[in-house]
RODO-2510 file (C-alpha; in nm, 4 decimals, decimal comma):
residues 577
     n   res          X          Y          Z
     1     m    -1,6876     0,1815     2,1135
     2     p    -1,7060     0,0765     1,7426
     3     t    -1,5524    -0,2634     1,6751
     4     s    -1,2816    -0,1366     1,4401
     5     l    -1,1711     0,1300     1,6867
     6     k    -1,1745    -0,1219     1,9705
     7     y    -0,9320    -0,3431     1,7805
     8     l    -0,7143    -0,0429     1,6946
     9     v    -0,6945     0,0743     2,0560
    10     a    -0,6029    -0,2766     2,1662
    11     a    -0,3280    -0,2978     1,9075
    12     l    -0,1809     0,0424     1,9843
    13     a    -0,1751    -0,0399     2,3542
    14     c     0,0950    -0,2936     2,2765
    15     l     0,2893    -0,1312     1,9950
    16     g     0,5422    -0,3511     1,8229
    17     t     0,8921    -0,3120     1,9558
    18     a     1,2266    -0,4238     1,8315
    19     s     1,3257    -0,5237     2,1845
    20     a     1,1594    -0,8639     2,1459
    21     s     1,4218    -1,1260     2,0733
    22     a     1,4677    -1,2347     1,7150
    23     a     1,2920    -1,5640     1,6491
    24     e     1,4270    -1,8475     1,4396
    25     i     1,0751    -1,9642     1,3552
    26     k     0,9305    -1,6948     1,1316
    27     l     0,5577    -1,6330     1,0971
    28     n     0,2869    -1,3713     1,0775
    29     q     0,3271    -1,1952     1,4119
    30     l    -0,0303    -1,0643     1,4140
    31     g    -0,1806    -1,4051     1,3611
    32     f    -0,4509    -1,5568     1,1474
    33     l    -0,8200    -1,5772     1,0796
    34     p    -0,9601    -1,9179     1,1808
    35     g    -1,0192    -2,0277     0,8201
    36     a    -0,6911    -1,8957     0,6783
    37     a    -0,3927    -2,0882     0,5509
    38     k    -0,1347    -2,0830     0,8307
    39     v     0,2316    -2,1432     0,7538
    40     a     0,5586    -2,0743     0,9364
    41     v     0,9181    -2,0908     0,8156
    42     v     1,1590    -2,3094     1,0155
    43     p     1,5381    -2,3110     0,9675
    44     a     1,6807    -2,6391     0,8408
    45     d     2,0202    -2,6375     1,0102
    46     a     2,2232    -2,8262     1,2664
    47     a     1,9845    -2,7314     1,5462
    48     t     1,6925    -2,9014     1,3740
    49     a     1,8805    -3,1769     1,1912
    50     g     1,6850    -3,4532     1,3631
    51     a     1,3508    -3,2783     1,3735
    52     t     1,0691    -3,3969     1,1479
    53     a     0,7724    -3,2631     1,3405
    54     f     0,6384    -2,9474     1,4974
    55     t     0,3756    -2,8830     1,7586
    56     v     0,1402    -2,5956     1,8271
    57     i     0,1137    -2,5103     2,1931
    58     q    -0,0916    -2,2679     2,3946
    59     a     0,1165    -1,9527     2,4384
    60     g     0,3399    -1,9452     2,7409
    61     g     0,4361    -2,3116     2,7412
    62     g     0,0838    -2,4508     2,7639
    63     a    -0,0686    -2,7712     2,6371
    64     v    -0,0028    -2,9122     2,2896
    65     v    -0,3045    -2,8477     2,0685
    66     r    -0,1759    -2,9599     1,7247
    67     q     0,1021    -3,1676     1,5773
    68     g     0,2339    -3,1674     1,2244
    69     t     0,5144    -3,2791     0,9966
    70     l     0,7696    -3,0332     0,8660
    71     g     0,8012    -2,9956     0,4917
    72     a     1,1121    -3,0908     0,2989
    73     a     1,4233    -2,8755     0,3386
    74     r     1,4625    -2,6269     0,0518
    75     a     1,7343    -2,3762    -0,0266
    76     a     1,6391    -2,0071    -0,0354
    77     p     1,9103    -1,8284    -0,2381
    78     d     1,7627    -1,4806    -0,1859
    79     s     1,8109    -1,5108     0,1900
    80     g     2,1082    -1,7494     0,1900
    81     d     1,9499    -2,0131     0,4110
    82     t     1,7757    -2,3482     0,3921
    83     v     1,4298    -2,3760     0,5449
    84     r     1,1300    -2,5996     0,5960
    85     l     0,7659    -2,5026     0,6108
    86     a     0,5303    -2,5857     0,8950
    87     d     0,1678    -2,5879     0,7788
    88     f    -0,0779    -2,5645     1,0675
    89     s    -0,3854    -2,4557     0,8723
    90     t    -0,5996    -2,7077     1,0632
    91     l    -0,5664    -2,4866     1,3735
    92     i    -0,9034    -2,3099     1,3712
    93     t    -0,9898    -2,2527     1,7377
    94     p    -0,9467    -1,8906     1,8477
    95     g    -0,6690    -1,8433     2,0993
    96     r    -0,3084    -1,7426     2,1537
    97     y    -0,0450    -1,9941     2,0464
    98     q     0,3215    -2,0652     1,9714
    99     l     0,5012    -2,3108     1,7439
   100     r     0,7551    -2,5491     1,8886
   101     v     1,0277    -2,7381     1,7032
   102     a     1,2881    -2,9503     1,8783
   103     g     1,6225    -2,7710     1,8974
   104     l     1,4767    -2,4187     1,8600
   105     p     1,3234    -2,1580     2,0899
   106     d     0,9465    -2,1461     2,0681
   107     s     0,8099    -1,9041     1,8104
   108     l     0,6759    -1,5620     1,8966
   109     p     0,3149    -1,5849     2,0179
   110     f     0,0421    -1,5349     1,7601
   111     e    -0,3355    -1,5088     1,7659
   112     v    -0,6068    -1,6998     1,5876
   113     a    -0,9067    -1,4675     1,5940
   114     p    -1,2077    -1,3787     1,3784
   115     g    -1,1068    -1,0105     1,3798
   116     a    -0,7363    -1,0729     1,3309
   117     y    -0,6746    -0,7935     1,0785
   118     q    -0,9278    -0,5276     1,1739
   119     a    -0,6895    -0,3260     1,3893
   120     l    -0,4145    -0,3395     1,1296
   121     n    -0,6524    -0,2243     0,8583
   122     a    -0,7715     0,0684     1,0688
   123     g    -0,4129     0,1574     1,1578
   124     a    -0,3019     0,1483     0,7939
   125     i    -0,5779     0,3949     0,6995
   126     r    -0,5099     0,6208     0,9966
   127     a    -0,1484     0,6444     0,8808
   128     y    -0,2822     0,8692     0,6041
   129     y    -0,4404     1,0965     0,8622
   130     y    -0,1037     1,1241     1,0385
   131     n     0,0517     1,2220     0,7034
   132     r    -0,1949     1,4968     0,6145
   133     a    -0,0622     1,8296     0,4955
   134     g    -0,2169     2,1621     0,5918
   135     i    -0,3906     2,0613     0,9130
   136     a    -0,3036     2,0429     1,2813
   137     l    -0,3390     1,6962     1,4306
   138     d    -0,5127     1,7418     1,7654
   139     k    -0,4876     1,5177     2,0697
   140     q    -0,8458     1,4006     2,0368
   141     h    -0,7668     1,2334     1,7056
   142     a    -0,3889     1,1893     1,7052
   143     g    -0,3146     1,1224     2,0719
   144     a     0,0584     1,1290     2,1406
   145     y     0,1234     1,2103     1,7736
   146     a    -0,0604     1,5439     1,7826
   147     r     0,1304     1,8168     1,6006
   148     a     0,0941     2,1676     1,4669
   149     a    -0,0151     2,2304     1,1101
   150     g     0,2413     2,2701     0,8362
   151     h     0,2378     2,3449     0,4643
   152     p    -0,0973     2,5218     0,4222
   153     d    -0,0114     2,5488     0,0515
   154     t    -0,2408     2,8445     0,0004
   155     s     0,0400     3,0500    -0,1569
   156     v     0,2070     2,8169    -0,4056
   157     m     0,4132     2,9595    -0,6900
   158     v     0,3915     2,8427    -1,0507
   159     h     0,7413     2,7288    -1,1461
   160     a     0,8861     2,8371    -1,4799
   161     s     0,8531     2,4781    -1,6033
   162     a     0,4772     2,4977    -1,5446
   163     a     0,4181     2,8431    -1,6864
   164     s     0,1390     2,9083    -1,9361
   165     p    -0,0138     3,2242    -2,0854
   166     a    -0,2924     3,2225    -1,8290
   167     r    -0,0573     3,1350    -1,5435
   168     p     0,2901     3,2760    -1,6082
   169     a     0,5864     3,1889    -1,3861
   170     g     0,5485     3,3365    -1,0406
   171     t     0,1696     3,3221    -1,0404
   172     i     0,0402     3,2366    -0,6932
   173     i    -0,2214     2,9619    -0,6660
   174     s    -0,3842     2,7794    -0,3748
   175     s    -0,3398     2,4021    -0,3523
   176     p    -0,4139     2,2935     0,0065
   177     r    -0,4746     1,9552     0,1677
   178     g    -0,3345     1,6285     0,0359
   179     w    -0,1036     1,3757     0,1962
   180     y     0,2711     1,4036     0,2258
   181     d     0,3829     1,1518    -0,0316
   182     a     0,6384     0,9643     0,1750
   183     g     0,9006     1,0433     0,4361
   184     d     0,9380     1,3911     0,2853
   185     y     0,6923     1,6814     0,2737
   186     n     0,6143     1,7031    -0,0966
   187     k     0,3016     1,6003    -0,2878
   188     y     0,3162     1,4159    -0,6195
   189     i     0,0233     1,3506    -0,8542
   190     v     0,1672     1,0373    -1,0157
   191     n     0,2150     0,8557    -0,6885
   192     s    -0,1119     0,9903    -0,5526
   193     g    -0,2706     0,8247    -0,8539
   194     i    -0,2078     0,4607    -0,7672
   195     a    -0,2337     0,5241    -0,3918
   196     t    -0,5720     0,6982    -0,4030
   197     y    -0,7086     0,4565    -0,6620
   198     t    -0,6163     0,1545    -0,4499
   199     l    -0,8059     0,2944    -0,1513
   200     l    -1,1072     0,3604    -0,3733
   201     a    -1,0749     0,0068    -0,5116
   202     a    -1,0829    -0,1303    -0,1586
   203     w    -1,4097     0,0567    -0,1059
   204     e    -1,5584    -0,0691    -0,4335
   205     d    -1,4744    -0,4309    -0,3503
   206     f    -1,5575    -0,4351     0,0223
   207     p    -1,8041    -0,1526     0,0949
   208     a    -1,9797    -0,3321     0,3814
   209     f    -1,6506    -0,3777     0,5662
   210     f    -1,5630    -0,0096     0,5478
   211     q    -1,9191     0,1218     0,5911
   212     s    -1,9197     0,0409     0,9611
   213     q    -1,5554     0,1266     1,0301
   214     a    -1,4953     0,4205     1,2650
   215     l    -1,1434     0,5636     1,2601
   216     n    -1,1619     0,8633     1,4948
   217     i    -1,0600     1,1191     1,2348
   218     p    -1,1979     1,4746     1,2369
   219     e    -1,4662     1,3955     0,9771
   220     s    -1,5996     1,0851     1,1532
   221     g    -1,9777     1,0870     1,1821
   222     n    -2,0447     1,3212     0,8877
   223     g    -2,2500     1,0667     0,6942
   224     i    -1,9594     0,9566     0,4743
   225     p    -1,7624     0,6376     0,5565
   226     d    -1,4254     0,7180     0,7093
   227     l    -1,2206     0,5472     0,4371
   228     l    -1,3789     0,7850     0,1870
   229     n    -1,3425     1,0787     0,4252
   230     e    -0,9694     1,0173     0,4423
   231     t    -0,9410     0,9644     0,0682
   232     l    -1,1238     1,2930     0,0080
   233     w    -0,8467     1,4807     0,1846
   234     n    -0,6172     1,3862    -0,1026
   235     l    -0,8767     1,3973    -0,3803
   236     e    -0,9589     1,7588    -0,3007
   237     w    -0,5913     1,8475    -0,3235
   238     m    -0,5589     1,6642    -0,6544
   239     l    -0,8407     1,8727    -0,8003
   240     t    -0,6437     2,1904    -0,7263
   241     m    -0,3538     2,0567    -0,9330
   242     q    -0,5509     2,0825    -1,2569
   243     d    -0,5078     2,4054    -1,4510
   244     p    -0,8665     2,5227    -1,5076
   245     n    -0,7593     2,7040    -1,8235
   246     d    -0,6609     2,3973    -2,0250
   247     g    -0,7225     2,0785    -1,8200
   248     g    -0,3546     1,9935    -1,7806
   249     v    -0,2286     1,8668    -1,4461
   250     y     0,0856     1,9717    -1,2620
   251     h     0,3237     1,6857    -1,1903
   252     k     0,4013     1,7783    -0,8304
   253     l     0,3802     2,0388    -0,5560
   254     t     0,7182     2,0666    -0,3948
   255     d     0,9957     2,2560    -0,2215
   256     k     1,3050     2,3105    -0,4299
   257     n     1,5035     2,0911    -0,1899
   258     f     1,4063     1,8224     0,0591
   259     d     1,3426     1,9536     0,4095
   260     g     1,5611     1,8372     0,6947
   261     y     1,4381     1,6262     0,9840
   262     v     1,1961     1,8852     1,1158
   263     m     0,8263     1,8812     1,1961
   264     p     0,5881     2,0143     0,9286
   265     a     0,5289     2,3430     1,1132
   266     d     0,9042     2,4087     1,1107
   267     a     0,9444     2,3650     0,7344
   268     h     0,9123     2,7010     0,5587
   269     q     1,0517     2,6732     0,2049
   270     q     0,8587     2,8341    -0,0787
   271     r     0,6388     2,5755    -0,2495
   272     y     0,6006     2,5333    -0,6272
   273     v     0,3858     2,3484    -0,8770
   274     v     0,6137     2,1977    -1,1388
   275     q     0,5490     2,1104    -1,5060
   276     k     0,2302     1,9681    -1,6513
   277     t     0,2893     1,6127    -1,7714
   278     t     0,1038     1,3462    -1,9656
   279     a     0,1528     1,0922    -1,6873
   280     a     0,0079     1,3279    -1,4267
   281     a    -0,2917     1,4119    -1,6453
   282     l    -0,3699     1,0457    -1,7139
   283     d    -0,3252     0,9283    -1,3553
   284     f    -0,5460     1,2192    -1,2497
   285     a    -0,8077     1,1259    -1,5115
   286     a    -0,8139     0,7640    -1,3958
   287     v    -0,8512     0,8535    -1,0297
   288     m    -1,1150     1,1208    -1,0858
   289     a    -1,3194     0,8879    -1,3070
   290     t    -1,3040     0,6273    -1,0310
   291     a    -1,3837     0,8751    -0,7543
   292     s    -1,6797     1,0205    -0,9460
   293     r    -1,8599     0,6854    -0,9443
   294     v    -1,7606     0,6039    -0,5857
   295     l    -1,8838     0,9399    -0,4529
   296     a    -2,2012     0,9600    -0,6619
   297     p    -2,4183     0,8152    -0,3791
   298     y    -2,2960     1,0919    -0,1477
   299     d    -2,4157     1,3890    -0,3488
   300     k    -2,6247     1,5099    -0,0544
   301     q    -2,3119     1,5389     0,1615
   302     l    -2,0888     1,6494    -0,1292
   303     p    -2,3117     1,8493    -0,3663
   304     g    -2,1804     1,8392    -0,7209
   305     m    -1,8532     1,6682    -0,6279
   306     a    -1,9031     1,3524    -0,8339
   307     a    -2,0019     1,5516    -1,1423
   308     r    -1,7077     1,7876    -1,0940
   309     m    -1,4670     1,4946    -1,0769
   310     r    -1,6065     1,3330    -1,3914
   311     t    -1,5706     1,6591    -1,5809
   312     a    -1,2161     1,7035    -1,4500
   313     a    -1,1288     1,3499    -1,5636
   314     e    -1,2567     1,4134    -1,9145
   315     q    -1,0726     1,7453    -1,9370
   316     a    -0,7468     1,5837    -1,8273
   317     w    -0,7970     1,3049    -2,0818
   318     r    -0,8392     1,5555    -2,3636
   319     w    -0,5274     1,7440    -2,2531
   320     a    -0,3264     1,4213    -2,2536
   321     q    -0,4507     1,3332    -2,6020
   322     a    -0,3337     1,6740    -2,7208
   323     n    -0,0022     1,6416    -2,5336
   324     p     0,0870     1,2704    -2,5549
   325     k     0,4606     1,3096    -2,4945
   326     a     0,4845     1,5728    -2,2229
   327     y     0,7276     1,3680    -2,0152
   328     y     0,8588     1,4931    -1,6858
   329     q     1,1981     1,6613    -1,6993
   330     q     1,3430     1,7644    -1,3637
   331     p     1,4262     2,1366    -1,3672
   332     a     1,7814     2,2226    -1,2673
   333     d     1,6707     2,4049    -0,9514
   334     i     1,4370     2,1293    -0,8252
   335     k     1,6014     1,8494    -0,6264
   336     t     1,3023     1,6500    -0,4963
   337     g     1,1515     1,3222    -0,6204
   338     e     1,0865     1,2864    -0,9909
   339     y     0,8404     1,0029    -1,0606
   340     g     0,9522     1,0309    -1,4205
   341     d     0,7983     0,8067    -1,6878
   342     k     0,8711     0,8168    -2,0588
   343     d     0,6320     0,5349    -2,1568
   344     v     0,2733     0,6365    -2,0868
   345     r     0,0918     0,3765    -2,2979
   346     d    -0,0120     0,2057    -1,9746
   347     e    -0,1386     0,5331    -1,8262
   348     f    -0,3473     0,5932    -2,1392
   349     a    -0,4928     0,2432    -2,1070
   350     w    -0,5717     0,2804    -1,7371
   351     a    -0,7379     0,6198    -1,7767
   352     a    -0,9360     0,4892    -2,0739
   353     a    -1,0543     0,1882    -1,8725
   354     e    -1,1740     0,3978    -1,5797
   355     l    -1,3510     0,6463    -1,8068
   356     f    -1,5124     0,3568    -1,9940
   357     i    -1,6406     0,2028    -1,6698
   358     t    -1,7724     0,5364    -1,5445
   359     t    -1,9250     0,6703    -1,8668
   360     g    -2,0086     0,3558    -2,0637
   361     d    -1,8687     0,5220    -2,3761
   362     s    -1,7281     0,2474    -2,5989
   363     a    -1,4776     0,4939    -2,7501
   364     y    -1,2809     0,4743    -2,4271
   365     y    -1,2658     0,0940    -2,4462
   366     q    -1,1361     0,1187    -2,8005
   367     a    -0,8742     0,3700    -2,6858
   368     m    -0,7583     0,1205    -2,4252
   369     q    -0,6420    -0,1153    -2,7042
   370     a    -0,7272    -0,4117    -2,4850
   371     p    -0,6077    -0,6980    -2,7089
   372     a    -0,2513    -0,5620    -2,6979
   373     l    -0,2545    -0,4730    -2,3276
   374     q    -0,1026    -0,7235    -2,0869
   375     a    -0,1691    -0,7472    -1,7141
   376     t     0,1245    -0,6981    -1,4785
   377     v     0,1571    -0,6433    -1,1046
   378     p     0,0850    -0,2715    -1,0568
   379     t     0,3482    -0,0158    -0,9608
   380     w     0,3320     0,3636    -0,9781
   381     g     0,5158     0,3545    -1,3105
   382     e     0,3387     0,0522    -1,4639
   383     v    -0,0362     0,0751    -1,4198
   384     n    -0,1756    -0,1421    -1,6986
   385     g    -0,2699    -0,4017    -1,4367
   386     l    -0,5015    -0,1486    -1,2726
   387     a    -0,7058    -0,1288    -1,5928
   388     w    -0,7676    -0,5034    -1,5842
   389     l    -0,8431    -0,5087    -1,2121
   390     s    -1,1095    -0,2415    -1,2567
   391     l    -1,2632    -0,4096    -1,5605
   392     a    -1,2784    -0,7379    -1,3699
   393     r    -1,4404    -0,5650    -1,0719
   394     h    -1,7145    -0,4120    -1,2884
   395     r    -1,7385    -0,6856    -1,5504
   396     q    -2,1083    -0,7617    -1,4871
   397     h    -2,2129    -0,4044    -1,5653
   398     l    -1,9910    -0,3145    -1,8597
   399     n    -2,0946    -0,2001    -2,2045
   400     p    -2,1099    -0,5173    -2,4227
   401     v    -1,8144    -0,3907    -2,6271
   402     a    -1,5877    -0,5170    -2,3460
   403     d    -1,4361    -0,8602    -2,4067
   404     q    -1,5425    -1,0559    -2,0993
   405     a    -1,3307    -1,3596    -2,1817
   406     l    -1,0213    -1,1439    -2,2280
   407     i    -1,0778    -0,9679    -1,8951
   408     a    -1,1070    -1,2987    -1,7115
   409     s    -0,8060    -1,4433    -1,8910
   410     r    -0,5782    -1,1520    -1,8065
   411     i    -0,6528    -1,1743    -1,4318
   412     d    -0,6475    -1,5542    -1,4122
   413     t    -0,3240    -1,5839    -1,6095
   414     l    -0,1388    -1,3348    -1,3912
   415     s    -0,2758    -1,4869    -1,0700
   416     n    -0,1780    -1,8355    -1,1842
   417     r     0,1738    -1,7163    -1,2615
   418     l     0,2111    -1,5682    -0,9122
   419     a     0,0690    -1,8791    -0,7445
   420     a     0,3177    -2,0918    -0,9374
   421     v     0,6066    -1,8804    -0,8064
   422     m     0,4770    -1,9375    -0,4555
   423     q     0,4895    -2,3135    -0,5065
   424     r     0,8559    -2,2926    -0,6077
   425     s     0,9536    -2,0621    -0,3210
   426     a     1,1341    -2,2050    -0,0186
   427     y     0,9615    -1,9446     0,2011
   428     g     0,6308    -2,0158     0,0290
   429     f     0,5413    -1,6785    -0,1228
   430     a     0,5260    -1,5183    -0,4669
   431     m     0,8417    -1,3036    -0,4613
   432     q     1,1324    -1,3719    -0,6982
   433     t     1,4832    -1,2246    -0,6951
   434     a     1,3910    -0,9548    -0,9471
   435     d     1,1059    -0,8389    -0,7209
   436     y     1,3436    -0,7084    -0,4527
   437     v     1,3386    -0,3527    -0,5796
   438     w     1,2938    -0,0153    -0,4121
   439     g     0,9665    -0,0576    -0,2231
   440     s     0,9775    -0,4380    -0,2401
   441     n     0,7102    -0,4601     0,0287
   442     a     0,4710    -0,2837    -0,2071
   443     v     0,5517    -0,5473    -0,4685
   444     v     0,4608    -0,8179    -0,2149
   445     l     0,1314    -0,6456    -0,1358
   446     n     0,0382    -0,5600    -0,4937
   447     q     0,0996    -0,9226    -0,5879
   448     a    -0,1405    -1,0157    -0,3088
   449     m    -0,3958    -0,7657    -0,4415
   450     v    -0,3811    -0,9278    -0,7851
   451     l    -0,4215    -1,2723    -0,6276
   452     v    -0,7281    -1,1514    -0,4360
   453     h    -0,8811    -1,0443    -0,7649
   454     g    -0,7959    -1,3829    -0,9106
   455     y    -0,9722    -1,5517    -0,6206
   456     r    -1,2804    -1,3290    -0,6504
   457     l    -1,2971    -1,3985    -1,0223
   458     t    -1,2386    -1,7756    -1,0206
   459     g    -1,2949    -1,8995    -0,6664
   460     k    -0,9595    -2,0826    -0,6778
   461     r    -0,8526    -2,1229    -0,3148
   462     a    -0,4866    -2,1431    -0,4182
   463     y    -0,5012    -1,7747    -0,5097
   464     l    -0,6397    -1,6710    -0,1709
   465     d    -0,3776    -1,8798     0,0084
   466     a    -0,1037    -1,7185    -0,2000
   467     a    -0,2376    -1,3737    -0,1092
   468     q    -0,2302    -1,4754     0,2573
   469     a     0,1299    -1,5945     0,2219
   470     n     0,2399    -1,2609     0,0777
   471     f     0,0590    -1,0761     0,3547
   472     d     0,2386    -1,2994     0,6058
   473     v     0,5692    -1,1786     0,4598
   474     i     0,4862    -0,8213     0,5574
   475     m     0,3896    -0,9260     0,9073
   476     g     0,7000    -1,1302     0,9932
   477     r     0,7364    -1,4378     0,7741
   478     n     1,0510    -1,2998     0,6176
   479     a     1,4266    -1,3452     0,6339
   480     v     1,4844    -1,0539     0,8738
   481     d     1,2117    -1,1703     1,1148
   482     l     1,0432    -0,8324     1,1363
   483     s     0,6942    -0,6935     1,1005
   484     f     0,7411    -0,4273     0,8363
   485     v     0,4423    -0,2275     0,9689
   486     t     0,5220     0,0274     1,2370
   487     g     0,3415    -0,0402     1,5620
   488     f     0,2082    -0,3851     1,4716
   489     g     0,3711    -0,7146     1,5666
   490     a     0,6062    -0,8233     1,8447
   491     r     0,9099    -0,7039     1,6457
   492     s     0,8252    -0,4164     1,4124
   493     a     1,0205    -0,1503     1,2242
   494     q     1,1234     0,1216     1,4702
   495     h     1,3120     0,3843     1,2716
   496     p     1,1378     0,4582     0,9416
   497     h     1,2692     0,7242     0,7066
   498     h     0,9802     0,9546     0,7949
   499     r     1,0437     1,3085     0,9090
   500     p     0,7656     1,3351     1,1711
   501     s     0,8640     1,0010     1,3273
   502     e     1,2219     1,1193     1,3539
   503     a     1,1541     1,4766     1,4667
   504     d     0,8611     1,4421     1,7077
   505     g     1,0647     1,3346     2,0116
   506     i     0,8524     1,0209     2,0622
   507     a     1,0417     0,6923     2,0838
   508     a     0,7849     0,4847     1,8951
   509     p     0,7342     0,5760     1,5283
   510     v     0,4010     0,6958     1,3941
   511     p     0,2022     0,3690     1,3696
   512     g     0,0444     0,2010     1,0710
   513     f     0,3077     0,2609     0,8011
   514     v     0,4580    -0,0193     0,5946
   515     v     0,8269     0,0479     0,5273
   516     g     0,9911    -0,0090     0,1906
   517     g     1,1580    -0,3413     0,2648
   518     p     1,4664    -0,5295     0,1518
   519     q     1,6359    -0,4304    -0,1708
   520     p     1,9944    -0,5034    -0,2685
   521     g     2,0533    -0,1706    -0,4464
   522     r     2,1099    -0,0061    -0,1055
   523     e     2,1452     0,3358    -0,2670
   524     d     2,1637     0,5045     0,0714
   525     q     2,4842     0,3348     0,1952
   526     k     2,6884     0,6530     0,1508
   527     d     2,4381     0,8459     0,3647
   528     c     2,4096     0,5968     0,6510
   529     k     2,6542     0,5520     0,9339
   530     a     2,4801     0,2253     1,0176
   531     q     2,5549    -0,0673     0,7908
   532     y     2,3248    -0,3169     0,6226
   533     a     2,3653    -0,6608     0,7781
   534     s     2,3583    -0,8301     0,4369
   535     a     2,3585    -0,7624     0,0639
   536     l     2,1373    -1,0632    -0,0114
   537     p     1,8106    -0,9556    -0,1774
   538     a     1,5802    -1,0742     0,1017
   539     r     1,8090    -0,9476     0,3805
   540     a     1,9232    -0,6122     0,2374
   541     y     1,7273    -0,4085     0,4886
   542     l     1,8307    -0,1472     0,7437
   543     d     1,5968    -0,0309     1,0200
   544     d     1,7454     0,3163     1,0448
   545     a     1,5957     0,6565     0,9640
   546     c     1,8836     0,7228     0,7249
   547     s     1,7743     0,4344     0,5026
   548     y     1,5526     0,5908     0,2416
   549     a     1,6293     0,2964     0,0134
   550     s     1,4843     0,0288     0,2420
   551     n     1,3037     0,1984     0,5315
   552     e     1,1088     0,4940     0,3937
   553     i     0,7301     0,5013     0,4038
   554     a     0,5089     0,5998     0,1088
   555     i     0,1391     0,6428     0,0448
   556     n     0,1431     0,4009    -0,2496
   557     w     0,2952     0,1301    -0,0299
   558     n     0,0321     0,1667     0,2414
   559     a    -0,2630     0,1507     0,0027
   560     p    -0,2299    -0,2193    -0,0885
   561     l    -0,1816    -0,2948     0,2824
   562     v    -0,5266    -0,1429     0,3377
   563     y    -0,6682    -0,3371     0,0446
   564     v    -0,5170    -0,6767     0,1270
   565     s    -0,5880    -0,6700     0,5009
   566     a    -0,9532    -0,5872     0,4272
   567     a    -0,9737    -0,8508     0,1546
   568     l    -0,8414    -1,1286     0,3773
   569     q    -1,0699    -1,0228     0,6606
   570     v    -1,3749    -1,0304     0,4327
   571     l    -1,3015    -1,3157     0,1927
   572     t    -1,1357    -1,5823     0,4077
   573     p    -1,3998    -1,8534     0,4445
   574     a    -1,5033    -1,9689     0,7884
   575     p    -1,3626    -2,3127     0,8772
   576     g    -1,5412    -2,5875     0,6890
   577     k    -1,6800    -2,3543     0,4231
***
């Protein structure tokens, strides 16, 4: 059995469950690589008033293997508590352990292992397979989560908002494949942009890691690495969303209204492509430019695909230049997600950067307007950071017109800013109050992705440790003491806002999805019978399927989980290195 699949099977054999008791000592429930920074959060309250030390014990009440001193007590306003940090980074021997602090129950068990994140990484990629449109998931590949096919999307209608002389309203087109965007059954180009790019970026940065990974998906063994096989399922759908008559790209493929909590095969609304937009065209151009260079070595398996994608990227770029302000406007009869964006300067810059890297044409670098472009943590609606991440990745092979010093400065400055936030944080990670937005867990992970790039660029260990800390947040080092990844960790999210997980009749949710995470807006309160336990930014989370504001899944949130888990697995130095 391939190593990656072995780890995945082992992890899924003990799926995370919310039945484990809440722990007062909060840490990464999966565990750590031997050479990683290892930190836990300990409450500073009456129970631990006299405690100054912690110990690491063998799991199950075994022998003490490490001792350490707790950090100073610090207030954490976002979670409303006061905590101390326990740093046990010197623990490097593989094994299963717990933390012990006088006055508290022992922590949940955790592992120190050289393959600590392989199963999670495989599970996070397989989540995309579980969210495929237009294909039946069979038992051989999906196990208990096998289901019938839904949404073939071979008879999609052109909506009036997308009509053109060559394709008037009511025209039927075929647009199969792709991933369901989130907990609903629609497909959106803008969000596919950052999600698909991030998976391709993971491949570009860590090809050896993914080359040998076997995921047990239908395409496994076809001569193409499985990460790219899975990504192709969405790339091939994206290609169908470009109007061949003018190069424009439809914003989304959607029902008119969200489906109820039914399985894909039971959802039968007419599907539409809606409006061509500048944002969709530019995100499409960026992704296709990236994919064309990634897939170029696989021309034998995919004849002409790389060239087709490059041409499609250039056509979309030209359409966007001719239509620079075609902003998305939700039609009155469409009630699904918008992904609206009325500032596309960042999309122009990102698309220009990817086309520059792929083609070497200095005109694209000039179009990027690099001196005026700042680097920020990427989101679906603010992608200028992706331009800098790609330029940094390919900096040694760029046309000399690129400003190497500027590229390095943008990445280092942003990474340094995030690492500084971590130093000020009581919980020891890079999140600030303003970061608790819809999809806050994606913010955590995209911050970590930036920090990984900072580490690769500069070698500053502080950046890698900060990336680890943010990853730890996702896996349990957080105020609600939960692994935010379904199926991974002793206490993991159990009721994501995800239609198949709710409708399939299986108690455990589909594994491998990161849920949205805490956010004080709580826009779903009127729709939920259950109540949020707190309005505090770091605690405003509800593990209930009704909670689309804090507990939905989304393809753009899972992508940085894939990237960061691979990065830590590959880049974390062995002890003593």
